C-alpha positions, 0 to 999 in steps of 0.5 A: 031805191034806198030803204029809209034806214039805209038813207039814215045811215048814209046821212049819218056817215056824211055828217061825220065826214062833214064834221071833220071838215070844219074846225074851230068853235061851233059858232064860228064853224057854222058861220063859215059853213053858212058863208060858204054855202051862200057863195055856192059851195056845193059841199058846204050846202050839203053839210049845212043841210045835214046839220039842219036835218039832224039838228047838229049845232043848229035847230032841227029844221027839215024844211031848211035842210031840204032848201040847202040840199036842193041848192046843192042838187041844182048844181048838177050832182046826181046823188044829191038830186036823188036824195032831194027826190027821196026826201019827198017819199019818206 
């Protein structure tokens, strides 16, 4: 099982990757991210969860973050399923 600090480094790394994916002004980027996540894009759901988890370009909201992580996990990605489960242990 990942240690809490290892998990935070992993999330920060994923956040940096997701930030490179979306371009344009912040409001436009977030709107595109929300739209893609609502349409079922697993990567967008994950990125939106990261943004809420750390409060990047959105208010920090752990419950909203877990909601989007769970939507991504429900699509069958084992790593995301593990991450959602680990959120309840920390």
